[in-house]
C-alpha positions as a Python dict, from the first residue, in 0.01 Angstrom:
ca = {
    (1, 'X'): (0, 0, 0),
    (2, 'X'): (411, -53, 102),
    (3, 'X'): (431, -464, 180),
    (4, 'X'): (670, -574, 429),
    (5, 'X'): (721, -899, 252),
    (6, 'X'): (884, -687, -22),
    (7, 'X'): (1114, -466, 212),
    (8, 'X'): (1247, -729, 464),
    (9, 'X'): (1331, -948, 109),
    (10, 'X'): (1521, -621, 35),
    (11, 'X'): (1663, -580, 415),
    (12, 'X'): (1767, -938, 430),
    (13, 'X'): (1996, -893, 40),
    (14, 'X'): (2156, -598, 249),
    (15, 'X'): (2219, -764, 591),
    (16, 'X'): (2511, -1033, 622),
    (17, 'X'): (2508, -1306, 885),
    (18, 'X'): (2674, -1258, 1241),
    (19, 'X'): (2988, -1020, 1352),
    (20, 'X'): (3057, -829, 1703),
    (21, 'X'): (3262, -527, 1573),
    (22, 'X'): (3355, -364, 1865),
    (23, 'X'): (3305, -20, 1722),
    (24, 'X'): (2914, -91, 1638),
    (25, 'X'): (2784, 43, 1941),
    (26, 'X'): (2455, -132, 1879),
    (27, 'X'): (2672, -471, 1950),
    (28, 'X'): (2684, -414, 2293),
    (29, 'X'): (2421, -458, 2604),
    (30, 'X'): (2543, -321, 2899),
    (31, 'X'): (2860, -296, 2808),
    (32, 'X'): (2867, -674, 2726),
    (33, 'X'): (2950, -723, 2316),
    (34, 'X'): (2706, -947, 2232),
    (35, 'X'): (2696, -847, 1808),
    (36, 'X'): (2435, -836, 1535),
    (37, 'X'): (2280, -1117, 1309),
    (38, 'X'): (2091, -1031, 1026),
    (39, 'X'): (2039, -721, 1060),
    (40, 'X'): (1925, -802, 1440),
    (41, 'X'): (2132, -586, 1660),
    (42, 'X'): (2149, -752, 2054),
    (43, 'X'): (1960, -400, 2140),
    (44, 'X'): (1705, -491, 1883),
    (45, 'X'): (1667, -835, 2014),
    (46, 'X'): (1676, -686, 2415),
    (47, 'X'): (1405, -413, 2264),
    (48, 'X'): (1189, -735, 2138),
    (49, 'X'): (1201, -1034, 2373),
    (50, 'X'): (1312, -853, 2681),
    (51, 'X'): (1618, -1072, 2766),
    (52, 'X'): (1958, -997, 2687),
    (53, 'X'): (2044, -1222, 2448),
    (54, 'X'): (2392, -1452, 2443),
    (55, 'X'): (2647, -1429, 2177),
    (56, 'X'): (2520, -1818, 2134),
    (57, 'X'): (2153, -1652, 2037),
    (58, 'X'): (2241, -1406, 1802),
    (59, 'X'): (2475, -1637, 1630),
    (60, 'X'): (2181, -1877, 1586),
    (61, 'X'): (1908, -1579, 1532),
    (62, 'X'): (1685, -1760, 1304),
    (63, 'X'): (1509, -1558, 1023),
    (64, 'X'): (1134, -1568, 1126),
    (65, 'X'): (1266, -1466, 1462),
    (66, 'X'): (1466, -1160, 1265),
    (67, 'X'): (1139, -1113, 1045),
    (68, 'X'): (901, -1040, 1360),
    (69, 'X'): (1215, -781, 1526),
    (70, 'X'): (1193, -588, 1223),
    (71, 'X'): (822, -550, 1175),
    (72, 'X'): (754, -497, 1563),
    (73, 'X'): (1134, -294, 1636),
    (74, 'X'): (1038, -82, 1277),
    (75, 'X'): (841, -211, 991),
    (76, 'X'): (514, -99, 1300),
    (77, 'X'): (671, 229, 1361),
    (78, 'X'): (704, 402, 1092),
    (79, 'X'): (331, 259, 925),
    (80, 'X'): (451, 70, 654),
    (81, 'X'): (146, -142, 593),
    (82, 'X'): (-51, 238, 521),
    (83, 'X'): (245, 394, 317),
    (84, 'X'): (128, 409, -42),
    (85, 'X'): (462, 408, -248),
    (86, 'X'): (711, 92, -168),
    (87, 'X'): (1022, 315, -239),
    (88, 'X'): (959, 540, 30),
    (89, 'X'): (849, 289, 282),
    (90, 'X'): (1154, 136, 188),
    (91, 'X'): (1330, 427, 294),
    (92, 'X'): (1175, 481, 566),
    (93, 'X'): (1225, 187, 746),
    (94, 'X'): (1629, 162, 644),
    (95, 'X'): (1636, 500, 830),
    (96, 'X'): (1486, 342, 1161),
    (97, 'X'): (1677, -12, 1099),
    (98, 'X'): (2025, 193, 1054),
    (99, 'X'): (1982, 467, 1346),
    (100, 'X'): (1703, 377, 1566),
    (101, 'X'): (1320, 495, 1590),
    (102, 'X'): (1490, 842, 1748),
    (103, 'X'): (1504, 853, 1329),
    (104, 'X'): (1119, 864, 1359),
    (105, 'X'): (1151, 1256, 1414),
    (106, 'X'): (1366, 1340, 1110),
    (107, 'X'): (1120, 1125, 884),
    (108, 'X'): (889, 1421, 1016),
    (109, 'X'): (1081, 1718, 958),
    (110, 'X'): (1203, 1611, 609),
    (111, 'X'): (810, 1578, 552),
    (112, 'X'): (773, 1903, 622),
    (113, 'X'): (1054, 2025, 442),
    (114, 'X'): (897, 1911, 132),
    (115, 'X'): (585, 2029, 267),
    (116, 'X'): (735, 2376, 271),
    (117, 'X'): (519, 2452, 636),
    (118, 'X'): (540, 2284, 898),
    (119, 'X'): (268, 2039, 993),
    (120, 'X'): (371, 1727, 1161),
    (121, 'X'): (548, 1748, 1504),
    (122, 'X'): (865, 1655, 1565),
    (123, 'X'): (923, 1368, 1773),
    (124, 'X'): (970, 982, 1810),
    (125, 'X'): (643, 855, 1841),
    (126, 'X'): (546, 627, 1627),
    (127, 'X'): (366, 711, 1321),
    (128, 'X'): (-49, 785, 1351),
    (129, 'X'): (-286, 720, 1039),
    (130, 'X'): (-301, 1114, 1032),
    (131, 'X'): (106, 1136, 1000),
    (132, 'X'): (60, 851, 733),
    (133, 'X'): (-208, 1039, 545),
    (134, 'X'): (29, 1315, 512),
    (135, 'X'): (286, 1176, 394),
    (136, 'X'): (126, 1008, 109),
    (137, 'X'): (14, 1319, 12),
    (138, 'X'): (325, 1430, -55),
    (139, 'X'): (480, 1430, -405),
    (140, 'X'): (642, 1076, -373),
    (141, 'X'): (937, 1110, -593),
    (142, 'X'): (1037, 1451, -387),
    (143, 'X'): (945, 1307, -74),
    (144, 'X'): (1217, 1004, -128),
    (145, 'X'): (1475, 1242, -328),
    (146, 'X'): (1492, 1442, 11),
    (147, 'X'): (1489, 1144, 242),
    (148, 'X'): (1819, 970, 45),
    (149, 'X'): (1976, 1289, 65),
    (150, 'X'): (1927, 1344, 427),
    (151, 'X'): (2046, 1024, 525),
    (152, 'X'): (2405, 1043, 288),
    (153, 'X'): (2438, 1376, 509),
    (154, 'X'): (2359, 1201, 774),
    (155, 'X'): (2653, 919, 729),
    (156, 'X'): (2877, 1221, 672),
    (157, 'X'): (2760, 1397, 1054),
    (158, 'X'): (2781, 1049, 1181),
    (159, 'X'): (3192, 1009, 1068),
    (160, 'X'): (3223, 1367, 1150),
    (161, 'X'): (3160, 1322, 1512),
    (162, 'X'): (3319, 958, 1564),
    (163, 'X'): (3551, 941, 1336),
    (164, 'X'): (3639, 601, 1399),
    (165, 'X'): (3288, 523, 1228),
    (166, 'X'): (3500, 614, 897),
    (167, 'X'): (3527, 246, 816),
    (168, 'X'): (3176, 189, 815),
    (169, 'X'): (3070, 462, 596),
    (170, 'X'): (3163, 299, 218),
    (171, 'X'): (2956, 56, 343),
    (172, 'X'): (2622, 296, 443),
    (173, 'X'): (2664, 453, 133),
    (174, 'X'): (2666, 131, -84),
    (175, 'X'): (2351, 43, 123),
    (176, 'X'): (2163, 381, 64),
    (177, 'X'): (2257, 381, -339),
    (178, 'X'): (2099, 52, -390),
    (179, 'X'): (1767, 242, -295),
    (180, 'X'): (1601, 382, -582),
    (181, 'X'): (1304, 575, -616),
    (182, 'X'): (1013, 375, -824),
    (183, 'X'): (670, 483, -891),
}
């Protein structure tokens, strides 16, 4: 089974410290620029702790709190502990970290495409055991490769819709390139 502890180590390698780029939508709550730290956006902080963080709270976000948010808001939503392949779990994890749990419907859609027949219902609800069993039954490298290509195309779509995001494109691609399939 995939390991959150392994996934979070790799996630923290990719995530930097505090930033409050005004072009990063996730840095805002109610129109107020707050920022992101350790890969945790102001929005993710709000959803985890149910209060709007101050800039100082974001700057001082502890590793333990970031891990708690990553586990609750993302890893558990994809059922990471049930996924058999670490590479697949980590790439699914990155989907929802980078773009929110709305990407769960894309993860399900990709699984249907790899399968060749629609089995999973496309929705943003967290994965249930039956759906994860289906994901685990797929050829894991084929599913991983499909996830990887989908994500690469997604970045291009984001930039096409909002050219101000162009400055993030190479960083997104660099992060994606760190994901390699390991059986």
